[in-house]
C-alpha positions as CSV (number, residue, x, y, z in Angstrom):
1,M,81.0,41.5,129.3
2,A,78.6,40.7,126.5
3,G,75.8,40.4,129.0
4,N,76.5,43.8,130.4
5,V,76.4,45.3,126.9
6,M,73.1,43.7,126.1
7,T,71.6,45.0,129.4
8,L,72.8,48.5,128.7
9,L,71.4,48.3,125.1
10,S,68.0,47.1,126.4
11,F,67.9,50.0,128.9
12,M,68.7,52.5,126.2
13,I,66.0,51.1,123.9
14,G,63.5,51.4,126.8
15,I,64.4,55.1,127.4
16,Y,64.1,55.9,123.7
17,S,60.7,54.2,123.5
18,F,59.5,56.2,126.5
19,L,60.7,59.5,125.0
20,V,59.0,58.7,121.7
21,L,55.7,57.9,123.6
22,C,55.9,61.2,125.5
23,Q,56.5,63.1,122.3
24,V,53.4,61.5,120.7
25,Q,51.3,62.3,123.7
26,N,52.5,65.9,123.8
27,S,51.6,66.5,120.1
28,N,48.2,64.7,120.3
29,A,46.6,65.4,123.7
30,Y,43.1,63.8,123.6
31,P,43.5,63.4,119.8
32,T,40.0,61.9,119.4
33,G,38.2,64.2,121.7
34,V,37.8,65.2,125.3
35,V,36.9,62.4,127.7
36,T,33.8,62.9,129.8
37,S,35.8,63.4,133.0
38,A,36.5,66.9,131.8
39,C,32.8,67.8,131.5
40,G,32.6,69.5,134.9
41,D,35.6,71.9,135.1
42,M,36.3,71.7,131.3
43,T,40.0,71.3,132.1
44,P,42.0,68.9,129.9
45,N,44.3,66.5,131.7
46,H,47.4,68.0,130.0
47,G,49.5,68.7,133.0
48,P,50.4,72.4,132.4
49,S,48.2,75.2,133.6
50,S,45.8,77.0,131.3
51,Q,46.7,80.3,129.7
52,T,45.8,83.5,131.4
53,S,46.2,85.7,128.3
54,V,43.3,86.7,126.1
55,S,42.2,83.8,124.0
56,P,42.7,84.1,120.2
57,Y,39.5,82.1,119.7
58,T,36.1,83.6,120.3
59,I,32.4,82.5,120.6
60,S,29.4,84.4,119.2
61,V,25.8,83.4,119.3
62,S,22.8,84.3,117.1
63,P,20.2,85.4,117.7
64,A,21.2,87.6,120.7
65,F,18.4,86.1,122.9
66,Y,17.0,82.6,123.2
67,Q,13.6,80.9,123.0
68,P,13.0,77.4,124.3
69,G,13.1,74.9,121.5
70,E,14.3,77.3,118.9
71,Q,17.7,76.5,117.4
72,M,20.5,78.9,117.8
73,T,23.8,79.2,115.9
74,V,27.1,79.2,117.7
75,T,30.1,80.5,115.8
76,I,33.7,79.8,116.8
77,S,36.3,82.1,115.2
78,S,40.1,82.3,115.2
79,N,41.8,85.7,115.2
80,A,43.7,86.6,112.1
81,G,47.2,85.3,112.2
82,S,46.7,83.0,115.3
83,P,47.7,79.3,115.2
84,A,45.0,76.9,114.2
85,L,42.7,75.5,116.8
86,K,43.3,71.8,117.5
87,G,40.7,70.9,120.1
88,I,37.6,72.1,121.7
89,L,35.1,71.3,124.4
90,L,31.9,73.3,123.9
91,Q,28.8,73.6,126.3
92,A,25.9,75.9,127.2
93,R,25.2,76.5,130.9
94,L,22.7,78.2,133.2
95,T,23.9,81.5,134.7
96,G,24.3,81.2,138.4
97,T,24.3,77.4,138.8
98,D,26.5,76.5,135.8
99,Q,24.3,73.5,135.0
100,I,25.0,72.1,131.5
101,I,21.8,72.4,129.4
102,G,20.5,72.0,125.9
103,V,21.1,69.8,122.9
104,W,23.8,70.3,120.2
105,S,23.5,69.4,116.6
106,L,26.4,68.6,114.2
107,E,24.4,68.8,111.0
108,G,26.6,70.1,108.2
109,T,29.9,69.8,110.1
110,T,32.8,67.4,110.1
111,G,35.5,66.8,112.6
112,F,33.3,67.0,115.7
113,Q,31.3,64.8,118.0
114,T,28.8,65.2,120.8
115,L,29.3,64.1,124.4
116,A,26.8,63.2,127.1
117,C,28.0,65.6,129.8
118,N,24.5,66.1,131.3
119,G,22.2,64.3,129.0
120,V,22.6,63.1,125.4
121,N,24.3,65.6,123.0
122,S,24.9,68.1,125.8
123,A,28.4,69.0,124.7
124,V,30.6,69.1,121.6
125,T,34.3,68.1,121.2
126,H,36.7,67.3,118.3
127,T,37.3,63.9,116.7
128,S,40.9,64.5,115.8
129,S,43.7,66.9,116.4
130,D,43.7,68.2,112.8
131,D,43.6,71.9,112.3
132,K,40.1,73.3,112.6
133,P,38.7,75.9,110.2
134,A,39.3,79.5,111.1
135,T,35.5,79.9,111.5
136,F,32.9,77.2,112.0
137,Q,29.4,76.9,113.2
138,L,27.4,74.5,115.4
139,N,23.8,74.5,116.3
140,W,22.3,74.4,119.9
141,T,18.7,74.1,121.1
142,P,17.8,75.5,124.5
143,P,15.3,73.9,126.8
144,N,12.7,75.7,128.9
145,V,14.5,77.0,131.9
146,N,11.9,79.4,133.2
147,G,13.5,82.5,131.8
148,T,16.9,82.0,133.5
149,D,19.9,83.6,131.7
150,I,22.3,81.3,130.0
151,Y,25.8,81.4,128.5
152,V,27.9,79.4,126.0
153,T,31.4,78.3,127.2
154,A,34.4,76.6,125.6
155,T,37.8,75.2,126.3
156,F,40.2,75.9,123.4
157,V,43.3,73.7,122.7
158,Q,46.1,75.1,120.5
159,T,48.8,72.6,121.5
160,R,49.1,70.3,124.5
161,P,50.7,72.9,126.8
162,V,48.8,75.9,125.3
163,F,45.0,76.0,126.0
164,W,42.3,78.3,127.4
165,V,39.7,76.9,129.8
166,A,36.1,77.8,130.1
167,E,36.1,80.9,127.9
168,R,32.5,82.2,127.8
169,T,30.0,84.6,126.2
170,S,28.2,87.3,128.1
171,D,24.8,86.2,129.5
172,I,22.1,85.5,127.0
173,Q,18.5,86.4,128.0
174,D,15.3,84.6,127.4
175,A,13.3,86.5,124.7
176,C,10.7,87.4,127.4
177,N,13.3,89.4,129.3
178,T,14.6,91.6,126.5
179,N,12.5,94.6,127.1
180,G,13.9,95.7,130.4
181,G,12.6,92.6,132.1
182,N,9.4,91.9,130.3
183,L,9.0,91.8,126.5
184,C,5.2,92.3,127.0
185,G,5.7,95.5,128.9
186,A,3.8,96.7,131.9
187,N,0.5,95.5,130.6
188,G,1.2,91.8,130.1
189,N,3.0,88.8,131.2
190,C,5.4,87.0,128.9
191,E,5.7,83.2,128.6
192,S,8.2,81.3,126.4
193,L,6.7,78.5,124.4
194,V,8.3,75.1,124.2
195,G,9.2,74.7,120.5
196,G,9.9,78.4,120.0
197,G,8.1,81.7,120.2
198,I,6.6,83.7,123.0
199,N,3.0,84.5,124.2
200,C,1.9,87.7,125.9
201,I,-0.9,87.3,128.4
202,C,-2.5,90.8,128.5
203,E,-4.1,92.4,131.4
204,E,-7.8,93.1,131.1
205,G,-8.4,96.0,128.8
206,Y,-5.2,95.6,126.8
207,T,-4.7,93.8,123.5
208,G,-2.1,93.3,120.8
209,I,0.8,90.9,120.3
210,L,2.8,92.7,123.0
211,C,-0.2,94.0,125.0
212,T,0.6,97.6,123.8
213,T,-2.9,98.5,122.7
214,G,-4.8,100.1,125.6
215,P,-8.6,100.6,125.7
216,C,-8.3,104.3,124.8
217,D,-5.8,103.9,121.9
218,S,-8.5,103.3,119.4
219,G,-10.2,106.6,120.1
220,P,-13.5,105.2,121.3
221,C,-14.9,108.7,122.4
222,D,-16.8,110.5,119.6
223,N,-17.2,114.2,119.0
224,G,-14.1,115.4,120.9
225,G,-14.8,113.4,124.0
226,T,-11.9,112.5,126.3
227,C,-11.1,108.9,127.1
228,T,-9.8,107.9,130.5
229,Y,-8.8,104.5,131.9
230,S,-7.2,103.4,135.1
231,A,-5.2,100.3,135.7
232,G,-7.4,97.6,137.1
233,D,-10.6,99.0,135.5
234,T,-12.5,96.9,133.1
235,T,-14.0,99.7,131.1
236,F,-13.0,103.2,129.8
237,T,-14.9,106.4,130.5
238,C,-15.7,109.1,128.0
239,S,-15.9,112.7,129.3
240,C,-18.1,114.4,126.7
241,S,-18.0,118.0,125.5
242,F,-21.3,120.0,125.5
243,P,-23.8,119.2,124.1
244,F,-22.9,115.6,123.4
245,G,-23.7,112.6,125.6
246,G,-23.9,108.8,125.8
247,A,-21.3,106.2,126.7
248,T,-19.0,107.3,123.8
249,C,-20.3,110.9,123.4
250,Q,-22.2,109.6,120.3
251,T,-25.5,111.5,120.7
252,G,-26.3,115.2,120.3
253,R,-29.3,116.6,122.3
254,L,-31.7,119.5,121.9
255,R,-30.9,122.0,124.7
256,P,-32.3,125.5,124.7
257,W,-29.8,127.9,126.2
258,C,-32.6,129.6,128.1
259,K,-35.9,127.7,128.5
260,R,-38.9,129.9,127.9
261,A,-42.5,129.5,126.8
262,P,-43.1,129.9,123.1
263,I,-43.1,133.6,122.0
264,E,-46.7,133.5,120.9
265,Q,-47.8,132.4,124.4
266,Q,-45.7,135.1,126.0
267,R,-47.4,137.8,123.9
268,E,-50.9,136.5,124.9
269,Q,-50.2,136.2,128.6
270,P,-50.7,139.2,131.0
271,K,-47.4,140.8,131.9
272,E,-47.7,140.0,135.5
273,Q,-47.6,136.3,134.8
274,H,-44.0,136.7,133.6
275,Q,-42.7,138.1,136.8
276,G,-39.7,136.1,138.1
277,Q,-38.6,135.1,134.6
278,P,-35.2,136.8,134.2
279,L,-35.4,137.5,130.4
280,E,-39.1,138.8,130.4
281,P,-38.3,142.5,130.7
282,L,-36.0,142.5,127.7
283,H,-37.2,143.9,124.4
284,E,-34.7,141.7,122.5
285,Q,-33.7,138.2,123.5
286,L,-31.2,135.7,122.3
287,Q,-32.3,132.1,122.4
288,I,-29.8,129.4,121.3
289,Y,-30.8,125.9,120.4
290,V,-28.4,123.1,119.9
291,Y,-29.7,120.3,117.8
292,E,-27.5,117.4,116.7
293,H,-24.2,119.1,115.7
294,V,-25.6,122.5,114.6
295,L,-25.8,125.7,116.6
296,V,-28.8,127.8,115.5
297,T,-29.0,131.4,116.7
298,R,-32.4,133.1,116.6
299,Q,-33.1,136.7,117.4
300,I,-36.4,137.1,119.0
301,V,-38.2,140.4,119.2
302,L,-41.0,140.7,121.8
């Protein structure tokens, strides 16, 4: 009889120990951070399915575009009144292929650690199941991915059975793609520089940081001349107003309106020598000279 009692007691102790263990696991799922087996689908091995409701935790990124090698700030925020965040798995990925990219920095933060999901420091997770601040920031540095869009994604854990998987931002563009496809516009090609910044390679004839200064923008044609330039040309053309000429309409020229022999010679010549000259029969003639920028009108009496 005594033996049966001891057996029953041992069985009950075993059941109690099992229930206690389950309770501990339920309250502290991955208490020291997500294991690397969750890197791919970002799903914690909690058993229950992820939530389908809107997550009370959000991700924001600054600046709104990325440049290779230039650090970005990722902010995690909890909605007012929502339960504290317990755990997180945070990554940045390429749009389209979902490849995990970039390097995370934990400088100035506590309670977090990096994971090697696809290279060193390519993801972030928690170090304990303590409540996380309502708002906290982490830093991420993008690599050069040839202008491909990226996004930041996170799995949020509120409790063991309540979690949201792979919540994500909208696509984030390379700085070169922020002007309708090309920051340098129609007159240049943009390249992102490793280490931060961009460089516009301007087409021939265009200058400026963003290749926005065309060959005619500086007003190279003098004296009211009209500048024209066609794509693919290497030089501009000035159409000059009378009486100016030269490559940039910079010169004025002496141009008699009607070319005639000097008045004194006309008076000395016999009248028949002037036949065929259209202004010869007139008693009064108007001769206009243009010299430099001055119009001089002279009334000539024969």
